[in-house]
Backbone as a ProteinNet text record, in pm:
[ID]
protein_1_A
[PRIMARY]
MTAYIFSRTNLISTAVFAVIYGGIMLLLGNTPNEVLTSVAVAAPLYGVLMGLWNAWRASRDGGG
[TERTIARY]
-10477.4	-10555.5	-10658.5	-10727.6	-10896.9	-10913.9	-10772.2	-10790.5	-10800.3	-10808.3	-10933.7	-11037.8	-11088.4	-11210.5	-11250.7	-11275.1	-11323.8	-11283.3	-11235.7	-11140.6	-11368.6	-11302.4	-11463.1	-11505.8	-11379.7	-11439.6	-11490.1	-11442.5	-11507	-11619.7	-11678.3	-11841	-11864.9	-11820.3	-11988.7	-12012.9	-11857.7	-11888.5	-12003.2	-11964.7	-12115.4	-12221.8	-12219.7	-12360.8	-12434.5	-12346.9	-12455.9	-12430.7	-12366.1	-12367.6	-12550.5	-12530	-12590.3	-12764.9	-12792.8	-12925.6	-12917.3	-12791.8	-12867.5	-12878.4	-12847.4	-12859.3	-13021.3	-13033.5	-13197.5	-13286.4	-13256.8	-13352	-13376.6	-13285.2	-13285.9	-13358.2	-13309.6	-13388.8	-13565.1	-13567.2	-13733.4	-13752.9	-13745.1	-13749.3	-13787.4	-13749.7	-13752.7	-13803.2	-13931.4	-14023.3	-14013.7	-13903.5	-13916.5	-13956.2	-13999.5	-14087.1	-13971.2	-14005.8	-13928.6	-13802.7	-13912.2	-13788	-13715.2	-13732.1	-13619.9	-13526.6	-13523.5	-13404.1	-13338.8	-13426.6	-13359.3	-13264.9	-13305	-13228.3	-13097.6	-13163.5	-13055.7	-12914.9	-12990.1	-12926.5	-12800.3	-12854.7	-12795.2	-12674.5	-12666.6	-12599.7	-12474.3	-12501.7	-12495.2	-12334.7	-12429.1	-12360.4	-12251.9	-12204	-12104	-12040.7	-12066	-11960	-11916.2	-11976.7	-11900.1	-11779.8	-11817.1	-11738.4	-11635.5	-11649.4	-11509.3	-11404.2	-11488.9	-11433.8	-11375	-11401.3	-11336.7	-11270.2	-11275.5	-11146.9	-11023.7	-11063.9	-10954.7	-10882.3	-10950.1	-10912.7	-10861.1	-10857.4	-10807.8	-10639.1	-10693.3	-10503.8	-10470.5	-10508.8	-10383.9	-10339.1	-10462.2	-10429.7	-10281.2	-10315.9	-10230	-10100.5	-10080.4	-9950.8	-9857.3	-9941.8	-9843	-9827.7	-9885.8	-9807.8	-9719	-9668.2	-9578.3	-9678.6	-9793.1	-9840.3	-9912.8	-9842.1	-9971.8	-9829.7
2342.6	2455.6	2366.8	2246.4	2210.1	2211.9	2214.3	2168.4	2343	2452	2590.8	2579.8	2517.2	2502.2	2445.5	2329	2231.8	2271.9	2381.6	2385.9	2401.4	2358.9	2434.9	2570.7	2660.1	2783.9	2826.8	2757.1	2853.7	2758.1	2647.5	2547.4	2665.5	2665.7	2729.9	2885.3	2986	3104.6	3119.5	2959.6	2946.8	2911.6	2872.9	2862.8	2979.8	3039.2	3176.4	3256.8	3258.1	3337.8	3291.7	3164.1	3098.1	3147.8	3127.8	3205.4	3334.3	3412.3	3537.2	3602.1	3542.9	3563	3527.5	3385.1	3336.9	3425	3446.7	3550.2	3714	3743.3	3888.8	3873.6	3784	3707	3701.7	3610.5	3587.8	3730.2	3807.4	3930.7	4032.1	4018.5	4122.2	4046	3943.3	3906.3	3808.1	3754	3572.9	3509.8	3402.1	3239.1	3209.8	3065.7	2967.1	2913	2890	2783.2	2929.6	3019	3120.8	3118.8	3138.7	3170.1	3020.9	2922.9	2758.1	2766.1	2800.2	2780.8	2889.5	2985.9	3074.5	3034.2	3056.9	2971.6	2826.8	2777.7	2675.6	2681.6	2822.5	2855.4	2898.3	3040.1	3128.4	3079	2972.4	2906.3	2874.9	2717.8	2661.5	2788.4	2857.9	2979	3034.8	3122.3	3166.7	3099.7	2951.2	2892.2	2835.6	2819.5	2753.3	2931.5	3066	3191.7	3205.5	3174.1	3203.6	3142.7	3002.8	2909.3	2950.7	3016.6	2983.8	3106.1	3234	3336.2	3357.7	3219.3	3222.2	3121.7	3041.6	3029.8	3039.3	3167.9	3295.4	3380.6	3423.5	3493.7	3426.7	3282.4	3235.6	3167.8	3184	3173.5	3274.9	3421.2	3563.9	3587.2	3489.4	3530.2	3426	3340.8	3210.2	3099.8	3098.8	2991	2861.8	2915.7	2755.5	2692.9
-11539.8	-11596.3	-11523.3	-11595.7	-11509.7	-11356.4	-11316.9	-11156.2	-11126.7	-11186.1	-11189.2	-11195.2	-11320	-11394.9	-11245.3	-11213.2	-11115	-11005.4	-10917.8	-10779.9	-10772.4	-10595.7	-10505.2	-10551.2	-10514.3	-10545.6	-10648.5	-10746.9	-10850.6	-10889.1	-10846.3	-10847.5	-10782	-10652.4	-10584.5	-10610.9	-10688.7	-10773.9	-10875.1	-10944.9	-11035	-10974	-10920.2	-10839	-10813.8	-10777.6	-10692	-10803.9	-10925.4	-11064.6	-11063.2	-11100.5	-11179.1	-11130.7	-10997.6	-10926.6	-10919.4	-10884.2	-10889.7	-11013.7	-11150.6	-11290.5	-11303.2	-11274.8	-11298.9	-11187.1	-11093.4	-11011	-11069.9	-11083.8	-11205.1	-11315.7	-11429.9	-11526.6	-11526.1	-11361.3	-11340.4	-11278	-11216.1	-11191.9	-11303.5	-11360.8	-11534.1	-11607	-11557.9	-11647.8	-11703.9	-11759.7	-11834.9	-11764.5	-11882.3	-11836.3	-11766.1	-11685.3	-11635.4	-11753.9	-11808	-11913.4	-11989.2	-12052	-12082.7	-12015.4	-11859.6	-11750.6	-11742.9	-11782	-11741.6	-11894.7	-11992	-12123.7	-12097.5	-12073.4	-12036	-11952.1	-11877.5	-11722.9	-11796.2	-11863.2	-11901.9	-11990.2	-12014.8	-12144.4	-12064.4	-12010	-11884.8	-11849	-11673.1	-11599.3	-11663.1	-11740.6	-11759.9	-11843.8	-11895.4	-12013.8	-11893.5	-11757.8	-11679.5	-11626.1	-11540.1	-11498.5	-11551.9	-11700.4	-11770.4	-11774.7	-11817.2	-11783.2	-11710	-11551.4	-11423.8	-11389.5	-11438.7	-11423.7	-11491	-11601.2	-11717.5	-11646.6	-11593.1	-11588.8	-11463.3	-11342.1	-11221.4	-11273.3	-11317.6	-11392.3	-11436	-11519.3	-11556.4	-11456	-11385	-11248.5	-11160.1	-11168.6	-11094	-11160.8	-11301.5	-11324	-11377.1	-11320.2	-11313.5	-11228.7	-11042.3	-11024.5	-10917.8	-10986.8	-10990.4	-10899.4	-10908.7	-10818.3	-10964	-11076	-11141	-11246.6
[MASK]
++++++++++++++++++++++++++++++++++++++++++++++++++++++++++++++++

């Protein structure tokens, strides 16, 4: 399961999520400190949830 959480694809998608999410928050007028705090919580959560989702999908498709 950790292979899916720490896979290259999942890490890249998590980084892309963090950049887009942080950019949207900045555009909405949040301070950089608020953005960093929020991204520091949201990005790892996103990465873990997407890794678990990919592991579940692989097990349903016979790949795990």
